[in-house]
N, C-alpha and C positions, 0 to 999 in steps of 0.2 A: 513362905515365899518361895515360889518356883521360878528359877532363872531359866527361861525357855530356850530350848534348841529343838528343832523339828526331829532330830535324830534320837532323842531320848525323852519324850514326854512322860511325866510321872503321874498325871491325872490327879493332882493334889486337890482339885475342887471336888472330887468324889469323896474325899475324906473329911474336908472342912469346907463349909460354905463361905467362910471368910478368908479362904486362901487367896493369895495375891500372885498374879502372874507378871513377871518383868520381861518385857520384850526388847530385843536389840535390833539388829538389822534384819530385813526381810530379803531372802535370796530369790524367791519367786521362781521364774522359769530357768534361772541359772542352775537350780538343782537338777532339772531335767537335762540340761545341756551337759552337766558334769557326770551324771550317773545314768542317763538315758532312761529306759523303762524301769530300771531298778530304783530310780529316784522318785517314782510316782507316789508311793506311800508317804514319803517325807514331804513332798510338795503338798499333798492333800492335808497332812497334819498341820503344816505351817499355815495353810490357807484358812482352815476352819477351827483350829483348836482354841484360839483366843476367844471366840464367840461363846464358849462354854463357861467362861469366868465372869463373875460379877465385878471383881476388882482387878484392874489391869493398869500397869504403868509402863511408859516407854522412855527410852533414853534420849530421843530426839523428836523434834516436830516432824521430820521427814518419815521416821519410822511409824509415827501415829497415822500419817496420811497413807502410807503404803499398806498398813494393816486395816485401813478403813474404819478407824476408831474416831469417836467424837471427843469433845472437849472434857468429858467426864474422866477420860484416861489422861492423867497428868504426865507432863514431861519432867522426869527427874533424871538429870544427866549423870555422867561419871564425874569424878573430881580428881584432886591432886593434893599432895601434902602441902599444908599451908606454909611450911618453912621455906618452900621454893621462892616465895614472894620476897623474902628478905635477903636472898643471895645476890650479891653484886655480880655484874657481868664479868666474864672471864676473858681469856686470850682471843676468843673468836671475834670480838668487837672490831678488830682491825683487819679482819679478813683471813680467818683460819680455815678450818675444815667444815664441810657440810655433813649433815648427819641424817641417816635413815635409822629409825629405831622401831622395831615391831616384830611381828611373826614373819619368819622367812618363808613366805608362800608366794611363788611367782605370780600366779594368776590374780588372786584377790588383792594383793598389795602392789601390783604393777611394777614389780622389780625388773621384769624384762624391758619395760619401757624406760626405766631408770638407767639400765646398762646401755641401752641403745642411745639415750641422750648423752651419757657420759662419753660415748665414743665420738661424739661430734664436738667435744670441748677439749680445750688444752689448759693445763695449769690448775686443774680443779682437784682438790684433795677431798675424798669422801670416806667417812667411817660408817660401817654398817654394824648395828648392834641388835642382837636378838637370836632366836633359834626357831626352828620349825621344820616341817616335813621336807622343804626344798633346800635345806641348809647346805647339803653336799653340792647341789647344782649351783647355788649362789657362790660358794667358795671357789668352785671351778672357774666360773665366769670372772670372779675377782682376780684369780691368779693369772688369767690371760691378759689382764690390763697391763699396759706398759708403764714403766717408771714407778710401780707400786703406788699408784694413785688411790687405790681402794684398799682400805684396811678393815679386816674382819675382827670384831671385838668379842664375838660370842654374846652370851646372855650377860647382862649387867644389872645390878641392883644396888640399893643402898647408896653409900658414898660414891662408888664408881659411877652409878647412873647419874647422880647429881653432877659430878665433875664433867661427864661427857656432855650433858645438856648445857652446863654453864659455859663451857669453852667452845661450843660450836658457833658458827656464824649464822646458820639457818638450818631449819629442818626441812627435809624432802619427804613428801608423803603422797606419791602418785597413785593412790589406791583405786581399784575398780569397784570395790565393795567395802562399805564401812557403816557402822551404826552412828558413831560420833568421833571416835579417835581420841583415846585418853592421852596418848603421847603428844597430840596437838595442843591440848590444854596444858600439859606439863611444860612443853617448850614455850608456850605463851607466858606461863608463870615466870620463866627465866628471862622474859623480854626478848625472845627470839622470833624473827619473822619466819613464816612458813610458806612453802610452795606446795600446793595441793592440786589434785585433779579436780575437774569441774563437776563432780557428782553432787547432787543436791544436798547430801548429808554433810558435805564439807563447805557449803556455801557461806557458812557463818564466818569463815576465816577472812574472806574478801569483804563481806558485809561489815565485819568488825574492824577492817582497815589494817589488819596485821599480817597480811600475806597476799600472795598472787596465786592465780589458778591457771592451770594449763589444760588443754583439751585432753580428754580421758585416754585416748589411744594414740596420742601424737607425741612421739619422742622429740621431734624437731621443735615443737612448741615448748616442751619442757626444757630443752637445751637453751632455747632463747630466753626463757624466764630466768633460768639459773644465771646466765651471762648478764642479763640486765640487772638482777639483784646484786650480784657480786661487784658490778661496776659502779654501783650507787650507794656509797656509804651513808649519805644523809637519808636516803630512802629507808635503809635498814634501821637506822637509829629511830626514825619516826615510827616505823612499824613496830619496833621493839617497845616503845612507850605505850602504843595503843594495845599491844599484846598483853602487857601487864595489867592495864586498866580493864581489859575484857576479862582476864582470868580471875580477878579478885572475887567474883561471885560464885566461883566453882571449887572452892576448897572443900575437902571432905567434911569439915565441920558444918559448912553451909548445906551441903547435900544431905548430911545425916539429919539435920533439923527438918528438911523438907520430907525426907523419907519417913521419919517418925510421925510427922503430922498425917501423912497419907495412911500409914498403918493404923493409927488411932482412929482415923475416920472409917477405915474398913471394919475395925472391931465394933465401933458404935453402930454402923449400919447393919450389923448382924447380931447385936447384943441381945 
């Protein structure tokens, strides 16, 4: 199984005809905007590489559409620890802190939009968990916020990660680029509403009824959605119930069963 990134293709289909390619998000022209002419080889690899594989799986329906694949490429998403579903809500149910969790990359994760939105709000406490190439920049922006409204947690895992998710009021996820967003599923498993950007890959949050979307590059819209959610406890509670209902089909056990079925089918097709 080759977990694809255009920056390091390993041409596994040249070694085994039953090799499986797993696709995540497609960056497309963003590669050229980011690396200019130096990004052209990566852009071409991303565009044409998947066509050389017989067995391909994607993590979201939007990824399948962007790669131009048919229904024979199954959607097998990410998942989460099943134990999350049995954890009762924490302190955040009465209006605690908001949470961002993920890679600290300003552009792809929309952290610049998040900071601009927070500058328009009062009385909002936000915790940021994760690490990444822009961590120093994010920490500097957080330190400039008045009244210590933004708390940097660094990378969290295990019990610390569960506690942070359990006690937050809602998850903020204003990404510009995503494949699916594992942390969105994890927050949903804890019964937390989510505010996402309106990119197609995250549309399932609104469709599932457990979150709100803001315009992708609009900090003012994000600030308005945060204010609206924080002022409506009943709305948060209703979204939390729908979040857990949506998440129950995405435990790692469920995903493993689907993946095993796909791998067995790939073997039979080349047996």
